[in-house]
Every structure is written in C-alpha cells, then in structure tokens.
C-alpha positions in Angstrom: -112.3 102.8 -60.5 -116.0 102.5 -60.6 -116.0 102.8 -64.4 -113.6 99.9 -64.6 -115.8 97.8 -62.3 -118.9 98.5 -64.5 -117.0 97.5 -67.6 -115.9 94.3 -66.1 -119.4 93.5 -64.9 -120.8 94.1 -68.4 -118.1 92.0 -69.9 -118.8 89.1 -67.6 -122.6 89.0 -68.2 -122.9 90.0 -71.8 -120.0 88.5 -73.7 -121.7 85.3 -74.7 -124.9 87.1 -75.7 -125.5 88.1 -79.3 -123.5 91.2 -80.3 -125.7 94.3 -80.7 -128.6 92.8 -78.8 -130.3 95.5 -76.6 -131.5 93.7 -73.5 -134.1 95.4 -71.4 -133.3 95.3 -67.6 -133.9 91.9 -66.1 -135.4 90.5 -69.4 -134.2 87.1 -70.1 -133.1 86.5 -73.8 -134.7 83.6 -75.7 -132.5 80.8 -77.0 -133.4 79.1 -80.3 -132.0 75.7 -81.2 -131.8 75.1 -85.0 -131.1 71.5 -86.3 -130.3 71.0 -90.0 -131.1 68.1 -92.2 -128.6 65.4 -93.2 -130.2 62.0 -93.0 -128.4 59.6 -90.7 -125.8 62.4 -90.0 -128.7 64.3 -88.2 -128.4 61.8 -85.2 -125.4 63.9 -84.3 -128.0 66.4 -83.0 -128.6 64.1 -80.1 -125.1 64.3 -79.0 -125.1 68.1 -79.1 -128.3 68.2 -77.1 -126.7 66.0 -74.5 -123.9 68.5 -74.0 -126.4 71.5 -73.9 -128.3 69.7 -71.1 -125.1 69.3 -69.1 -124.4 73.0 -69.5 -127.8 73.8 -68.3 -129.1 75.2 -71.5 -132.7 74.5 -72.4 -133.8 76.2 -75.7 -137.0 78.4 -75.7 -137.6 77.5 -79.3 -136.7 74.7 -81.7 -136.7 74.6 -85.5 -135.6 71.7 -87.7 -135.5 70.3 -91.2 -135.6 66.7 -92.2 -133.7 64.6 -89.5 -133.4 67.8 -87.6 -137.2 67.9 -87.5 -137.3 64.4 -86.0 -134.8 65.0 -83.3 -136.1 68.5 -82.7 -139.7 67.3 -82.6 -138.9 64.6 -80.1 -136.9 67.0 -78.0 -139.8 69.6 -78.1 -142.2 66.7 -77.0 -140.3 66.3 -73.8 -137.8 63.6 -74.7 -134.3 63.9 -73.1 -131.0 63.3 -75.0 -130.6 60.1 -73.0 -134.1 58.8 -74.1 -133.5 59.7 -77.7 -130.1 57.8 -77.5 -132.0 54.8 -76.3 -134.5 55.1 -79.2 -131.6 55.1 -81.7 -130.0 52.0 -80.0 -133.3 50.0 -80.0 -134.3 50.9 -83.6 -134.1 48.3 -86.3 -133.3 50.7 -89.1 -133.7 48.2 -91.9 -137.4 47.9 -90.8 -138.0 51.5 -89.7 -136.9 53.0 -93.0 -138.9 50.6 -95.1 -142.4 49.6 -95.8 -141.6 46.1 -94.7 -144.5 44.4 -93.0 -143.2 41.8 -90.5 -144.0 38.4 -91.7 -145.7 37.7 -88.4 -148.3 40.3 -89.3 -149.1 39.0 -92.7 -152.3 37.0 -92.7 -151.8 33.2 -93.5 -153.5 33.3 -97.0 -151.0 36.1 -98.0 -147.7 34.7 -96.6 -146.9 32.6 -99.7 -147.1 35.6 -101.9 -145.2 37.9 -99.7 -141.6 39.1 -100.2 -141.0 37.4 -103.6 -140.8 40.1 -106.1 -138.2 42.8 -106.9 -140.4 45.3 -108.7 -144.0 46.3 -108.2 -146.1 48.6 -110.4 -149.7 49.9 -110.1 -151.7 49.2 -113.2 -153.7 52.3 -114.2 -155.6 53.3 -117.3 -152.4 54.9 -118.5 -150.3 51.8 -118.0 -147.8 50.8 -115.4 -147.1 53.4 -112.8 -144.1 53.6 -110.6 -144.5 54.8 -107.0 -143.5 58.4 -106.2 -140.9 57.2 -103.9 -139.1 54.0 -103.0 -140.5 54.0 -99.5 -144.0 55.1 -98.5 -142.8 55.6 -94.9 -145.4 53.3 -93.2 -142.9 52.1 -90.5 -141.4 55.5 -89.8 -144.8 56.9 -89.5 -145.8 54.2 -87.1 -142.7 54.8 -85.0 -143.3 58.6 -84.9 -147.0 58.1 -84.0 -145.9 56.1 -81.1 -143.2 58.5 -79.9 -145.4 61.5 -80.2 -148.4 59.8 -78.4 -147.6 61.8 -75.2 -148.4 65.1 -77.0 -151.1 63.8 -79.4 -153.6 66.2 -77.9 -151.5 69.2 -78.9 -152.8 71.1 -81.9 -150.7 74.3 -81.7 -146.9 73.5 -81.8 -146.4 76.6 -79.4 -148.2 74.4 -76.7 -145.5 71.7 -76.8 -143.1 71.6 -73.9 -140.7 73.5 -76.2 -142.4 75.6 -79.1 -141.4 73.9 -82.3 -141.4 74.5 -86.0 -140.3 72.3 -88.9 -139.9 72.9 -92.6 -141.1 71.1 -95.6 -141.1 71.9 -99.3 -144.3 72.1 -101.5 -143.6 70.6 -104.9 -146.7 72.3 -106.4 -146.1 75.9 -105.4 -142.2 75.7 -105.1 -142.3 77.3 -101.7 -141.4 76.3 -98.2 -144.1 75.3 -95.8 -143.4 75.9 -92.0 -145.4 73.7 -89.8 -146.8 75.5 -86.8 -149.7 73.3 -85.9 -151.5 70.1 -86.8 -150.4 66.5 -86.5 -146.9 66.6 -85.2 -146.2 63.1 -86.7 -147.3 64.2 -90.2 -145.2 67.4 -89.9 -142.0 65.4 -89.2 -142.7 62.7 -91.8 -143.3 65.5 -94.4 -140.1 67.4 -93.4 -138.0 64.2 -94.0 -139.6 63.0 -97.3 -136.4 62.9 -99.3 -137.5 63.1 -103.0 -137.2 59.8 -104.8 -136.5 58.0 -101.6 -139.7 58.7 -99.6 -143.2 59.4 -101.2 -144.3 62.9 -100.8 -146.9 63.8 -98.1 -150.3 65.3 -99.1 -151.5 68.0 -96.7 -154.5 69.9 -98.0 -153.6 71.2 -101.5 -149.9 70.7 -100.8 -147.5 67.9 -102.0 -144.7 68.1 -99.4 -141.2 66.7 -99.5 -138.1 67.2 -97.5 -137.6 70.7 -96.4 -133.9 70.5 -97.3 -134.9 71.0 -100.9 -135.4 74.8 -100.2 -134.2 75.4 -96.5 -132.0 72.8 -94.8 -131.0 75.0 -92.0 -134.1 77.1 -90.8 -132.3 79.7 -88.8 -134.7 82.5 -90.0 -137.7 80.4 -89.0 -136.3 80.3 -85.4 -135.6 84.0 -85.4 -139.1 84.6 -86.5 -140.4 82.6 -83.6 -138.7 85.2 -81.3 -135.3 83.7 -80.7 -132.7 86.2 -79.6 -129.7 83.8 -79.5 -129.2 81.0 -82.1 -127.4 77.8 -81.4 -127.2 76.0 -84.7 -126.2 72.5 -85.4 -125.2 72.0 -89.1 -124.6 68.3 -90.2 -124.9 69.2 -93.8 -122.2 70.7 -96.0 -120.2 73.4 -94.4 -119.6 74.8 -97.9 -120.7 73.8 -101.3 -120.4 70.0 -102.0 -117.3 68.8 -103.9 -116.8 66.1 -106.4 -115.8 63.7 -103.6 -119.3 64.3 -102.2 -120.8 62.7 -105.3 -119.2 59.3 -105.2 -122.4 57.2 -104.8 -126.0 57.3 -106.2 -127.6 58.1 -102.8 -125.2 61.1 -102.4 -126.1 62.3 -105.9 -129.7 62.0 -105.3 -129.5 63.8 -102.0 -127.4 66.6 -103.4 -129.6 67.0 -106.4 -132.6 67.3 -104.0 -130.9 69.9 -101.8 -128.9 71.9 -104.4 -131.3 74.9 -104.2 -130.8 75.2 -100.4 -127.0 75.1 -100.3 -126.5 78.9 -100.7 -129.3 79.5 -98.1 -127.6 77.1 -95.7 -124.2 78.8 -96.0 -125.9 82.2 -95.3 -128.0 80.8 -92.4 -124.8 79.5 -90.8 -123.6 83.2 -90.6 -126.7 84.1 -88.5 -125.9 81.6 -85.7 -124.4 82.9 -82.5 -123.1 79.4 -81.7 -122.5 77.0 -84.5 -121.7 73.3 -84.0 -120.6 71.5 -87.2 -119.5 67.9 -86.3 -116.9 66.1 -88.3 -118.8 63.1 -89.6 -116.6 61.4 -92.1 -116.8 58.6 -93.1 -120.5 58.5 -92.2 -123.2 59.4 -94.7 -126.8 60.1 -95.0 -127.7 56.5 -94.9 -125.4 55.3 -92.1 -128.2 54.7 -89.6 -126.6 51.5 -88.4 -123.7 53.7 -87.1 -126.0 55.9 -85.2 -124.3 55.6 -81.9 -121.0 56.6 -83.4 -122.6 59.5 -85.1 -124.2 60.7 -81.8 -120.7 60.5 -80.3 -119.3 62.7 -83.0 -122.0 65.4 -82.2 -121.1 65.2 -78.5 -117.4 65.6 -79.3 -118.0 68.6 -81.5 -120.3 70.3 -78.9 -117.8 69.7 -76.0 -115.2 71.7 -77.9 -117.4 74.7 -77.1 -118.3 73.6 -73.6 -116.8 76.7 -71.9 -118.8 79.0 -74.2 -121.9 77.0 -73.4 -121.2 77.2 -69.6 -120.7 81.0 -69.9 -123.9 81.4 -71.8 -125.9 79.3 -69.3 -124.4 81.4 -66.4 -125.1 84.7 -68.0 -128.7 83.8 -69.1 -129.6 82.3 -65.8 -128.3 85.4 -63.9 -130.9 87.4 -65.9 -133.6 85.3 -64.6 -134.7 81.7 -64.4 -136.4 80.1 -67.4 -140.2 79.9 -66.9 -141.3 76.3 -66.1 -144.6 75.4 -67.5 -145.9 72.0 -66.2 -146.9 69.7 -68.9 -149.4 66.8 -68.5 -148.7 64.2 -71.1 -151.5 62.0 -72.7 -151.9 59.0 -70.4 -150.7 55.5 -71.6 -154.2 54.3 -71.9 -157.2 56.3 -73.3 -160.8 55.9 -74.0 -161.6 55.9 -77.6 -165.0 57.7 -78.0 -165.2 57.1 -81.8 -163.3 55.8 -84.8 -163.2 57.5 -88.2 -161.8 55.9 -91.3 -160.8 58.3 -94.1 -160.5 57.3 -97.8 -162.3 54.0 -97.5 -163.2 52.9 -101.0 -163.2 49.2 -101.8 -162.5 47.5 -98.4 -165.5 46.8 -96.3 -166.1 48.4 -92.9 -166.3 45.0 -91.2 -163.1 43.9 -92.7 -161.3 47.0 -91.2 -162.8 46.7 -87.7 -162.3 43.0 -87.4 -158.6 43.2 -88.3 -158.2 46.3 -86.2 -159.0 44.3 -83.1 -160.8 47.0 -81.0 -163.8 49.3 -81.4 -165.2 52.6 -80.2 -165.8 52.7 -76.4 -162.6 50.6 -75.7 -159.8 51.8 -73.5 -156.6 51.3 -75.5 -152.9 51.9 -75.6 -150.7 52.9 -78.4 -149.3 49.4 -78.8 -152.8 48.2 -79.5 -153.3 50.7 -82.3 -149.9 49.8 -83.8 -150.7 46.1 -83.6 -154.1 46.7 -85.3 -152.6 48.8 -88.1 -149.9 46.0 -88.6 -152.7 43.4 -88.9 -154.5 45.6 -91.4 -151.2 46.1 -93.4 -150.6 42.3 -93.2 -153.8 41.7 -95.2 -152.1 43.6 -98.0 -155.2 45.4 -98.9 -153.6 48.6 -97.8 -150.4 50.3 -98.8 -150.3 52.9 -96.0 -152.4 53.6 -92.8 -151.6 56.4 -90.4 -153.6 57.7 -87.5 -154.1 60.8 -85.3 -156.1 61.6 -82.2 -158.5 64.4 -81.6 -159.3 65.2 -78.1 -162.9 65.9 -77.0 -163.2 66.7 -73.4 -161.5 63.8 -71.6 -162.0 61.3 -74.5 -160.5 60.9 -77.9 -161.6 60.3 -81.5 -159.2 58.1 -83.4 -158.9 59.0 -87.0 -157.3 56.6 -89.5 -156.2 57.9 -92.9 -156.0 54.8 -95.2 -154.5 54.4 -98.5 -155.8 51.2 -100.0 -153.6 49.1 -102.3 -154.2 49.7 -105.9 -156.8 47.3 -107.3 -154.4 46.0 -109.9 -150.7 45.4 -109.6 -148.0 44.0 -111.8 -144.9 42.4 -110.2 -141.7 41.1 -111.5 -138.7 39.3 -110.4 -135.6 37.6 -112.1 -134.5 34.3 -110.8 -131.8 31.7 -111.5 -130.8 28.4 -110.0 -128.4 25.7 -111.5 -131.2 23.2 -111.9 -134.2 25.1 -113.4 -131.9 27.9 -115.0 -133.0 31.5 -115.5 -136.6 32.7 -115.4 -138.7 35.9 -115.2 -141.4 35.6 -112.6 -144.4 37.9 -113.4 -147.4 38.4 -111.3 -150.8 40.2 -111.8 -152.7 40.8 -108.5 -156.2 42.2 -108.6 -158.1 43.0 -105.4 -161.8 43.8 -104.8 -162.6 43.1 -108.6 -165.4 40.6 -108.3 -166.5 41.3 -104.7 -165.2 43.3 -101.9 -162.4 41.6 -99.8 -161.4 39.4 -102.6 -158.0 38.8 -104.4 -157.1 37.2 -107.7 -153.4 36.4 -108.3 -151.9 35.1 -111.5 -148.2 34.2 -111.4 -146.0 32.8 -114.2 -142.3 31.7 -114.5 -141.3 32.5 -118.0 -138.4 30.2 -118.6 -137.3 27.0 -120.3 -139.3 25.1 -117.5 -142.4 27.2 -117.3 -144.7 27.3 -114.2 -148.1 29.0 -113.7 -150.3 29.5 -110.7 -153.6 31.2 -110.3 -155.6 31.6 -107.1 -158.8 33.3 -106.0 -159.7 34.0 -102.5 -162.7 35.9 -101.1 -163.4 36.5 -97.4 -166.9 35.8 -96.2 -168.6 36.2 -92.8 -168.8 39.1 -90.3 -165.4 38.4 -88.7 -163.5 38.0 -92.0 -161.7 34.8 -90.7 -163.4 32.5 -93.2 -163.1 32.5 -97.0 -163.4 30.6 -100.2 -160.3 29.6 -102.0 -159.7 28.2 -105.5 -156.4 27.4 -107.1 -154.8 26.2 -110.3 -151.2 25.2 -110.9 -149.2 24.1 -113.9 -145.5 23.2 -114.4 -143.3 21.6 -117.0 -140.1 20.8 -115.3 -137.5 18.0 -115.5 -137.9 14.7 -113.7 -134.4 13.0 -113.8 -134.1 9.3 -113.4 -130.8 8.3 -111.8 -128.8 5.1 -112.2 -127.0 3.5 -109.2 -123.7 5.4 -109.9 -125.5 8.8 -109.2 -125.5 9.6 -113.0 -128.6 10.6 -114.8 -130.1 7.7 -116.8 -132.5 10.0 -118.5 -134.8 12.9 -118.0 -138.6 13.0 -118.3 -140.6 16.2 -119.0 -142.8 16.4 -116.0 -146.0 18.1 -116.7 -148.1 18.7 -113.7 -151.6 20.2 -113.5 -153.5 20.7 -110.3 -156.8 22.4 -109.4 -158.7 22.8 -106.2 -161.7 24.6 -104.8 -162.6 24.8 -101.1 -162.7 27.0 -98.0 -160.2 28.2 -95.4 -160.4 29.5 -91.9 -157.6 31.6 -90.3 -156.6 31.5 -86.6 -154.8 34.7 -85.5 -152.1 35.7 -88.0 -150.2 32.5 -88.2 -152.5 29.5 -88.7 -154.7 28.4 -91.5 -156.9 25.3 -92.0 -158.0 24.5 -95.5 -160.4 21.9 -96.9 -160.5 21.3 -100.7 -161.6 19.1 -103.5 -158.3 18.5 -105.3 -157.6 17.3 -108.9 -154.1 16.4 -110.0 -152.7 15.2 -113.4 -149.2 14.3 -114.2 -148.0 13.4 -117.6 -144.4 12.4 -118.6 -142.8 12.6 -121.9 -139.2 12.4 -123.2 -136.7 15.1 -122.6 -133.5 13.1 -123.0 -132.3 9.5 -122.7 -134.4 6.5 -121.4 -134.3 4.7 -124.9 -136.0 1.6 -123.5 -139.2 3.6 -123.4 -139.2 6.2 -126.1 -137.5 4.3 -128.9 -140.5 2.0 -128.7 -142.9 4.7 -130.0 -144.2 5.9 -126.6 -145.2 9.6 -126.7 -146.4 10.3 -123.1 -147.9 8.6 -120.1 -149.2 9.5 -116.7 -152.0 9.5 -114.2 -154.9 11.8 -113.0 -156.1 11.7 -109.4 -159.3 13.0 -107.7 -158.7 13.6 -104.0 -159.9 15.5 -101.0 -157.3 17.5 -99.2 -157.2 18.8 -95.6 -154.2 21.0 -94.6 -153.1 22.8 -91.5 -150.4 25.4 -91.8 -148.8 27.5 -89.1 -146.1 30.1 -89.8 -144.7 32.4 -87.1 -141.4 33.2 -88.7 -140.2 36.8 -88.4 -138.8 36.8 -91.9 -139.3 34.7 -95.1 -135.6 34.4 -95.7 -132.8 34.2 -93.1 -135.3 33.9 -90.2 -134.0 33.6 -86.7 -137.3 33.4 -84.8 -140.5 31.3 -85.1 -141.6 28.1 -86.6 -143.2 26.4 -89.6 -145.6 23.6 -89.4 -147.5 21.7 -92.1 -149.8 18.8 -92.0 -151.4 17.6 -95.2 -153.8 14.8 -95.6 -155.1 13.5 -99.0 -157.8 10.9 -99.6 -157.7 9.6 -103.1 -161.0 8.2 -104.2 -160.6 7.8 -108.1 -157.9 7.9 -110.7 -157.2 7.4 -114.4 -154.4 6.7 -116.9 -153.0 8.9 -119.6 -151.2 7.1 -122.4 -150.2 8.0 -126.0 -148.1 5.8 -128.1 -147.9 2.3 -129.7 -150.4 0.1 -127.9 -148.0 -2.9 -127.8 -145.5 -0.8 -126.0 -147.8 0.2 -123.2 -146.6 -2.7 -121.1 -143.3 -0.9 -120.7 -144.8 1.9 -118.7 -147.1 -0.2 -116.5 -145.0 0.3 -113.4 -145.3 4.0 -113.7 -149.1 4.4 -114.4 -150.6 1.5 -112.5 -152.5 2.5 -109.4 -152.4 -0.3 -106.9 -155.4 0.9 -105.1 -157.7 3.9 -105.9 -158.8 4.2 -102.3 -155.7 5.3 -100.3 -154.6 8.0 -97.9 -151.5 10.1 -98.3 -150.1 12.1 -95.4 -147.2 14.5 -94.9 -146.1 16.4 -91.8 -143.2 18.8 -91.3 -142.0 21.0 -88.5 -139.2 23.6 -88.5 -138.0 25.6 -85.6 -135.8 28.8 -86.0 -133.9 30.4 -83.2 -130.9 32.7 -82.5 -128.0 31.1 -80.6 -126.2 34.5 -80.4 -126.0 37.8 -82.2 -124.1 36.1 -85.1 -125.2 32.4 -84.9 -128.8 31.3 -85.9 -130.0 27.7 -86.2 -133.1 25.8 -87.4 -134.1 22.2 -87.0 -136.5 20.3 -89.1 -138.4 17.0 -88.7 -140.7 15.6 -91.4 -142.4 12.5 -92.4 -144.6 11.1 -95.1 -146.6 7.9 -95.7 -149.3 6.1 -97.7 -151.9 3.8 -96.4 -151.5 1.5 -99.5 -149.0 1.0 -102.2 -148.3 4.4 -103.8 -148.6 5.2 -107.5 -145.4 6.4 -109.1 -146.9 9.8 -110.0 -148.0 10.6 -106.5 -144.9 9.8 -104.7 -142.4 12.3 -103.0 -139.3 13.7 -104.7 -136.1 14.3 -102.7 -133.2 16.6 -103.3 -132.3 20.2 -104.2 -132.7 23.3 -102.1 -135.6 25.4 -100.7 -135.1 27.7 -103.7 -136.1 25.2 -106.4 -138.5 23.0 -104.4 -142.0 22.3 -106.0 -145.3 21.2 -104.6 -144.0 17.6 -104.0 -140.4 18.2 -103.1 -138.4 17.6 -100.0 -135.2 19.7 -100.2 -132.1 17.7 -99.2 -128.5 18.8 -98.8 -126.2 16.3 -100.6 -128.6 15.3 -103.3 -129.5 16.9 -106.6 -132.9 18.2 -107.6 -135.4 15.3 -107.5 -132.6 12.8 -107.3 -134.6 10.3 -105.3 -138.2 9.2 -105.6 -139.6 7.7 -102.4 -142.9 6.4 -101.0 -142.7 6.6 -97.2 -140.0 8.5 -95.4 -138.8 10.0 -92.1 -136.5 13.1 -92.2 -134.4 15.1 -89.8 -132.1 18.1 -90.5 -130.3 21.1 -89.0 -129.0 24.3 -90.5 -126.5 26.6 -88.8 -126.0 30.1 -90.2 -123.1 32.5 -89.2 -123.5 36.2 -89.9 -120.1 37.2 -91.4 -121.3 40.8 -92.1 -124.6 42.6 -92.1 -126.0 40.7 -95.2 -123.4 37.9 -95.7 -123.9 34.5 -94.1 -122.1 31.2 -94.1 -124.2 28.1 -93.5 -123.7 24.4 -92.9 -126.6 21.9 -93.4 -126.7 18.4 -92.2 -129.7 16.0 -92.8 -130.7 12.4 -92.9 -133.7 10.6 -94.6 -134.9 7.1 -94.3 -137.2 5.9 -97.1 -139.2 2.8 -96.7 -140.8 1.7 -100.0 -142.0 -1.6 -98.5 -145.0 -2.4 -100.6 -144.7 -1.3 -104.2 -144.4 -4.6 -106.2 -143.7 -2.8 -109.4 -140.3 -1.6 -108.3 -138.3 -4.4 -106.9 -135.7 -4.3 -104.1 -132.9 -3.6 -106.5 -134.6 -0.8 -108.3 -132.6 2.5 -108.4 -135.7 4.5 -109.4 -137.7 3.7 -106.3 -135.4 1.8 -103.9 -137.2 -0.5 -101.4 -135.4 0.7 -98.2 -132.6 3.4 -98.0 -130.9 5.6 -95.4 -129.2 8.7 -96.8 -127.1 11.0 -94.7 -126.0 14.3 -96.4 -124.5 17.7 -95.8 -123.7 20.9 -97.6 -121.9 24.2 -96.9 -122.0 27.6 -98.6 -122.4 31.3 -98.5 -125.5 33.4 -98.8 -126.2 37.1 -99.3 -129.4 38.8 -98.3 -129.4 41.1 -101.3 -131.9 43.7 -102.7 -132.7 41.3 -105.5 -133.4 38.5 -103.1 -131.3 35.7 -101.6 -128.1 34.8 -103.4 -126.7 31.4 -102.4 -123.8 29.2 -103.5 -122.8 25.9 -101.9 -121.5 22.4 -102.4 -122.8 19.2 -100.8 -122.5 15.4 -100.7 -123.9 12.3 -99.1 -122.4 9.3 -97.3 -123.7 6.9 -100.0 -121.5 8.0 -102.9 -119.5 11.0 -101.6 -119.8 12.8 -105.0 -120.0 16.6 -104.9 -123.2 18.5 -105.9 -123.2 22.2 -106.4 -126.0 24.6 -105.6 -126.5 28.1 -107.0 -129.5 30.4 -106.6 -130.0 34.1 -107.4 -133.2 35.9 -106.6 -136.6 35.0 -105.1 -137.8 31.4 -105.8 -141.2 30.8 -107.6 -142.7 29.1 -104.5 
C-alpha cells in the first residue's frame, strides 16, 4: 500500500516536469520561455503570456528572435501582458514601422520639400546608391528606447527582472550572435532587422540582421541559460512552407530570408516541453493593424493547454517559491551629467544642441529626449539618431549615435494630372557643401510643361533660428483664356521666372517669417488659338516686376496629405516699386496687347492671406475649412493677377484651387474666398470627398478690361462643388473627381496620380 502511495505522489508532482529530469531534493526547476520570430504574428506571444500569468507561471529565463525578441525583451523588462496589450492598441503601426518624420516636427524651411518623392538615392563616387533596407528603423528605435527607459541602467541582461537573450545574424561572418549584454534597444532592433525591409544594425565589427535568418526559434539558447523546462511559442511555420505560403512579395522575401533556419526551427520545436503554436490564418507577417486579433489567437491557443499549465504551476510551486528579486526602475526624470555625440561630421555642434532643446546639467524625461530627436530629424540633416544612457553613480551620460544624411541625394517621382499631363519630377539635394548647416535643392519637372526650382539656405547665428535664403523658379505652363460659354478661346504659353534673395527666421517648428527682394518676369506667347493677336505678327509679350516681399507662414498639419489635425496660415505682402515691358513683334500690332502689358501704377501693394483648419469629426470623417482673400492697392497689371481653378495637385505660385472650375479658368484682381472639404474614410487608404466653395471677385478699377470682359470680369460671384475618390497610395495621392459651378453647371473632371510639383 505504501508503494502505491509513493507512486501516486510522484505522479502528482512530476508528471508535468520534463521527462528524464533528475531533480535534487527541494530544488526548484527553472522555466524558460522561448518566443519565435514571425513579424506581426509574433504579437500572439502577448496572448500566450497572458494565459501563463493567469496560471501563475513566471519564466526564469526568456529567449527570443525578431518579434519574439521585442515581446520577450519587454516582458523581461517588467512589462505585464496587459501593459503590452495596451502598447499594441495605442501604436500607430504605419508610423512605427517607417522612417516617417511627423510633419509637425519638420522645420518650416523643409516642409515644402518633405514627402513629395517616391524614390531617394544617395549619390556616391560610385554613382547612385540604394539604401540597405526600405526602413532604417528610426521610429521603432525611438519607441523601443522609450519602452526600455525603465531598465536603461542595465548592462548585463542577466540583471533584468527576468534574464533575457535575443538572437541576431551577422551577415559578415554568417553566424548567429546572441545578445547577453549592452543596449537592450539596440539588441531588439538588430534581432528584428528583416533583410531588405529594415537596414542592418552595425555593432562593433558585425553587420546584424533578423535572427530568423539562422535561428528563428532559439530553444537551445534558452537551455544554455540554464532552463530545465521549455515553454515554446512558435508563430512561424510548423513545418516547411508550402507554395500557398509564397503568394505575395513580402512572404517570398520573408521566407527567402529565413529559409536557412526552417530545419533548425522544426528541430527546436521537438526540444520544447510545452509548445504553443497558434492558428493565425489569415493574418501574416505584416498584419500589425490586426494586432488585437492576433493577440487573441495566441490566448486561445494557450488556453487549450490551460490544465497542463495549471499542473505545471502547482508542481513547480510545491517544490519552492520562485525567488523574488526587487527591482528599482530608472526614475521618470533623470539628471543628465553629460551629452556625447557620436559620428558628428558635417553638422555643427551648435546646430545639434539648439535643436535638441536641452543641455548637460538638465533634469529631463524620456519624452524630452524623443522630442529633441524628432526636432533634429525634422531638420532633415540626419537619416537616423539613436541614444543610450550610461549610468555614473546617480547621474547619467546621454550618448547619441547620429547618422547624418548623405551630403548629396537624388530623388525621383512620377506624376500625372489631366491639366499638366505626365511628368518626371527629379531633385538633387546637397547639404553642407558650401558651409556647414546649408542646403542646396534643385528640382525639375521634366514634362511637356516644364518647371524648375532652385533654392539655397544657410543657417546663421548661435541658435540656428535665422538663415539666408535665395530662390529661383521657372515654369512654362498653359494659361487658357476662356470665352463666356466656358469654352477655351485660346491658350497662351505662360513663361514665368522669379528670383529672390533674403532672410528667414523660424519660430518653433511651425512658423517662418521671410523678407526678400523679389524679381518676377512673365512672358506670354501663342500655344493655340487667339488669332486676333498672333495673326498680327506678335511673337511674345509680358512684364517684369521688381518687388519686396514679406511673408508669414505657419503650418501645424500632422500630415502633408490627408491631414486631420492642424492648420495652415499664409500672409504675403508685396510692394512693387518698378516694372518693365517685354514685347517682340510687329510694332504696329503692339496696341493689341496694351491691356495685358500696361502697368497702371508702378508703386502698388499686393496682399494675399489664407487660413485652413483641419480636424477630425469622428474616426471616419475629417473636415477642413478655408478662408482666403487677396487685394491690390491700385489697379493691377494683368501679369500680376491671381488665377482661379484646378486642384491642390496642380496649383502654382499664383493659383487659387477651386472646385467647379478648370485649371486657371478665371483671372481675377481682388477676391474673397471660402470653402469646405469633407473626407470619409471608406477603408484604410481609400477616401471619398466632397468640396464646396465660393469666391467673389471684385475687379473694380482696371479700365483696360471693361465690365463685359470675360477674361477679367469686373464683379463676379462663383459657387462651385466637386466630389470624388482618393487613395493614399505608396506612389502618392491618387484622386479622381468631377465638379461644376452654379454659373454654367458644366461638368469638369479632375485626375491626379502621384505627388505634385509644389
């Protein structure tokens, strides 16, 4: 009878424990938690951890690869499953998994050049160079730095609340690298650097990428840490991948990157005492927006083994309680004793510190560091900035690892709209060439209607808020002249040249004041029609203007396109102090173009103001409202007036987009404008929009264009509207729409593909 009792006792307390494990009396076995890689599917680890917490199982060791290293590293840092669930819910994955700098962080002088190109290349001595990955990981590094702040004083990963290891692969040696110490953020970032998606991470002499390339399920690593019992969570392939697993480019790239680790992953699964393999179809490695559902799948799979986990917890706890080691996390605010900047080459020290916003000796929080990094990234003089803390006594040394933007970049973008047709937009940007903290940008629209811009800026002064700015612009675009039936009477070639030189001052990251000396020359020639002019041997005609310009611009939008928060404000004042005529043709025919080239008064002031407010009405509805006006102090010359019509995607330097009118359909002198746009998000990147607007033009003084003129009407009220669809695509906005106005009720169509030139 006693023998039977002993056997029952042993069965009760040893059944869940690893077969063949020789346990010394009263020695508590160590539990290891191993989390595989799998991209977004790795979020299922959080659901499994939630169930383990409910069962009372807290691992003694954690090892992970790729997304398993992220979840495992956070859990090892003291986060609970509930806290990690909240992090997933709050994350904007489209931002986190990108290098996208929020438009609010971009400095004012760079906002106009931001988010307008589809391809960017570094220019080297060997030619154009593609980046080593689509994403450098700036935002994910920033998030991981913030989340690991609490353990930023830990050097040895054995000193984390739970000892931790993560695996990366060294491209140079072809071997795995197991992180045991160092910067936890850097270790996790290296472990999830999927080749061709994220750029590799340089650590010493190593060039590290996703550990899944060689070891996607690091069970042996956890055993080497001292684990006796392995709980493994495998969100990768349970067996070798099939043809069905190769039905998209991301899946092919991921499987190509991890093909070498598939046999090892299958063998590692056999070493697990408890294996959780959630059913995750139809979710894939990039399904981060479905993170909550993926977590639920992990929880469901783990609950199927809840009885076994409860038995394991009971038997382990009966052998002794798990040692509790109190952990004091880094406080929310710390004193920064010193600041070190690594890899600083062309950007001045003052530039870095002034945009950082704090200095050595200050007490700061992690949010201040991230805000400072974002400001520096917003200058666009950097392509990546990461940081770590080194503790000295009770103080910290803050170390920034900077990667400056390449001095020369080439950028390209294809664009199309139904007015200016197709074009290839090319850009050459050179930084710190002439002097430090300077930028030269040359942009050209290679098309039937070419445009070219060049601008040079250079920061001056200790605080780097003031700078010198010079600009040049050229375009040859159509200027249609309409008859009173809304049909084109003819089209002029509109050749515009402008140049300016002046200074700017920036206020925070959203407002800029500029003062310039400004030259503008406009010359018109025949493109089609208008026989009353060009059949009389007129070649071209136009005006040149010398002006001073003062402009105030404020931009707090959260995005350049499809914004739902922030405002735009512009106030521009021009004082014209001299002008001249340009004419080529038969002298006796010059009288025919007098209305176009006569400048009633050389000394006049031109002003324009506009304000747009963007806001979200709900999770699906966004709205913006706009008010604008423009006026002249004297009769306006024809070639300095405002042009009305078209969309924001083909507007130029003098245009006022207007729903219900074609591109430059109206030419006006003084005006007041109001408009609204309502956007409805149909799906993640698909929008429907309705635009309504009205404009009143008052050309009350120009004697050359009478009250019956259709080219420059004296007084006119126009009410228009349009509706359409828009896609926020990887090649830029794609929009189609149709509009009309209450004056003629004729339909106008709008089509745009890609980023606009302006």
